C-alpha positions as a printed Julia matrix, in Angstrom:
194×3 Matrix{Float64}:
  58.63   25.37   -5.67
  55.35   24.93   -7.37
  56.71   21.96   -9.3
  57.82   20.25   -6.08
  54.46   20.86   -4.46
  52.7    19.27   -7.41
  55.05   16.31   -7.32
  54.4    15.82   -3.6
  50.67   15.64   -4.13
  51.06   13.21   -7.03
  53.13   10.75   -4.98
  50.93   10.88   -1.88
  48.57    7.98   -1.41
  45.1     8.66   -2.73
  42.3     8.69   -0.2
  40.03    5.68   -0.22
  36.51    6.64   -1.24
  33.63    4.27   -1.14
  31.85    3.9    -4.41
  28.36    5.28   -4.09
  25.74    2.6    -4.08
  23.13    3.18   -6.75
  19.64    2.2    -5.76
  16.95    1.62   -8.29
  14.43    4.4    -8.65
  11.69    2.02   -7.59
  12.79    2.01   -3.97
  13.64    5.69   -3.55
  11.82    7.31   -0.69
   9.12    9.66   -1.82
   6.74   12.26   -0.44
   3.64   11.56    1.6
   1.37   12.68   -1.22
   3.02   10.5    -3.84
   2.92    7.51   -1.5
  -0.83    7.98   -1.14
  -1.27    8.26   -4.91
   0.73    5.07   -5.5
  -1.33    3.2    -2.88
  -4.56    4.34   -4.54
  -3.31    3.15   -7.94
  -2.44   -0.26   -6.45
  -5.9    -0.5    -4.87
  -7.59    0.49   -8.12
  -5.69   -2.19  -10.05
  -6.75   -4.79   -7.5
 -10.36   -3.59   -7.54
 -10.54   -3.63  -11.34
  -9.02   -7.1   -11.36
 -11.68   -8.23   -8.88
 -14.32   -7.49  -11.53
 -13.09  -10.43  -13.62
 -14.79  -13.77  -13.03
 -12.23  -16.38  -11.89
 -13.52  -18.93  -14.42
 -11.81  -17.09  -17.28
  -8.34  -17.85  -15.89
  -6.75  -21.12  -17.05
  -5.35  -23.83  -14.78
  -3.49  -22.73  -11.67
  -4.14  -19.04  -12.43
  -7.74  -19.76  -11.38
  -6.54  -19.63   -7.77
  -3.5   -17.35   -7.99
  -4.91  -14.27   -9.75
  -7.99  -13.75   -7.53
  -5.7   -14.0    -4.49
  -3.34  -11.46   -6.08
  -6.27   -9.1    -6.67
  -7.37   -9.5    -3.04
  -3.83   -8.77   -1.85
  -3.64   -5.65   -4.04
  -7.0    -4.47   -2.74
  -6.57   -4.98    0.97
  -2.85   -5.09    1.82
  -0.66   -4.06   -1.13
  -1.43   -0.34   -1.16
  -0.87    0.56    2.49
   2.25   -1.58    2.81
   3.73   -0.08   -0.36
   2.92    3.49    0.72
   4.36    2.98    4.2
   7.65    1.68    2.87
   7.91    4.4     0.22
   7.09    7.47    2.32
  10.18    9.33    3.48
  10.5     9.92    7.19
  12.99   11.57    9.46
  15.66    9.45   11.06
  14.15    9.49   14.54
  10.52    9.34   13.49
   8.83    6.1    14.44
   5.07    6.39   14.66
   4.13   10.0    14.15
   0.6    11.29   13.73
   0.87   11.27    9.96
   1.55    7.53    9.96
  -1.3     6.87   12.39
  -3.61    8.78   10.03
  -2.26    7.19    6.84
  -4.34    4.01    7.23
  -7.72    5.72    7.74
  -6.92    8.28    5.03
  -6.08    5.58    2.49
  -9.15    3.58    3.55
 -11.41    6.59    2.96
  -9.96    7.41   -0.45
 -10.03    3.78   -1.56
 -13.61    3.45   -0.35
 -14.61    6.36   -2.59
 -12.91    4.66   -5.54
 -14.66    1.4    -4.67
 -17.99    3.22   -4.58
 -17.45    4.74   -8.03
 -16.29    1.42   -9.51
 -19.23   -0.46   -7.94
 -21.76    2.02   -9.28
 -20.33    2.28  -12.79
 -18.62   -1.07  -13.51
 -19.96   -3.58  -11.01
 -19.47   -5.2    -7.65
 -16.38   -7.3    -7.0
 -16.8   -10.94   -7.91
 -16.38  -13.51   -5.14
 -12.83  -14.9    -5.25
 -14.16  -18.46   -5.05
 -16.36  -18.06   -8.09
 -19.19  -16.01   -9.43
 -20.29  -14.08  -12.46
 -20.14  -10.34  -12.98
 -23.71   -9.03  -13.14
 -23.03   -5.47  -14.22
 -22.95   -2.0   -12.69
 -24.96   -1.31   -9.55
 -26.71    1.67  -11.14
 -28.12   -0.61  -13.84
 -28.96   -3.38  -11.37
 -31.05   -1.01   -9.21
 -33.57   -0.8   -12.06
 -33.24   -4.37  -13.36
 -35.79   -7.05  -12.58
 -35.38  -10.69  -11.71
 -32.18  -12.28  -10.49
 -29.97   -9.32  -11.48
 -31.95   -6.85   -9.3
 -29.96   -5.18   -6.52
 -31.75   -3.41   -3.7
 -30.39   -0.27   -2.15
 -30.11   -1.98    1.25
 -28.04   -4.87   -0.22
 -25.74   -2.37   -1.89
 -25.44   -0.32    1.31
 -24.61   -3.43    3.34
 -21.99   -4.5     0.77
 -20.34   -1.07    0.83
 -20.48   -0.9     4.64
 -18.65   -4.25    4.89
 -16.07   -2.97    2.4
 -15.56    0.27    4.35
 -15.09   -1.56    7.66
 -12.67   -4.07    6.1
 -10.64   -1.31    4.43
 -10.45    0.77    7.61
  -9.39   -2.15    9.81
  -6.92   -3.77    7.42
  -5.35   -0.53    6.2
  -4.78    0.77    9.73
  -3.23   -2.49   10.89
  -1.12   -2.81    7.71
   0.29    0.72    8.03
   1.09    0.37   11.74
   2.73   -3.05   11.35
   4.68   -1.98    8.24
   5.91    1.15    9.94
   6.97   -0.69   13.07
   8.7    -3.37   11.0
  10.92   -0.74    9.37
  12.81   -0.26   12.59
  11.8     0.25   16.14
   9.39   -2.67   16.39
  10.87   -3.83   19.68
  12.83   -0.69   20.38
  12.27    1.01   23.69
  14.31    3.04   26.15
  14.67    2.1    29.78
  16.74    3.46   32.66
  19.6     1.24   33.73
  22.05    2.29   36.44
  21.55    6.01   36.01
  21.96    5.86   32.24
  19.38    5.36   29.58
  19.72    2.31   27.4
  17.94    1.83   24.11
  17.14   -1.77   23.3
């Protein structure tokens, strides 16, 4: 009897199983903390790249690389973090996503402050020459001198730009992942999700 039972299972049609789709590790969803760390690394790369004078780049890279550094500074980090952070299936815009933009802006502002004081201010994307760290320029004389009010105004503009752009980038990225035009309305006694 056991032999017949084994033979019956061997002749039965095998069940169809879908092969599991392997995703690259790059696009795996990750934790909130790791998403923030990755966004800060992206910002730091963009900020360090912004220290380089555009004149050192040859040919068409003269335009492309400064724009890439600006993208990494102001949009790349929050968009990357928003897409990478794992969320529940029904979560759309929770409090943690509303706070992600200002949190990233604050952390990136602190990194910008450290880089500006120790390595130098970001060079204008249209041209300019790196004049050195702000700490050194406070005590320099002549054209390289930087007053505390000029530095404060520069950092204030950076903080406002980071806060505004990061908040908008996180909200738009999160809504673009699903639920951008999704809303529920009553229709004939039943609720319909569009």
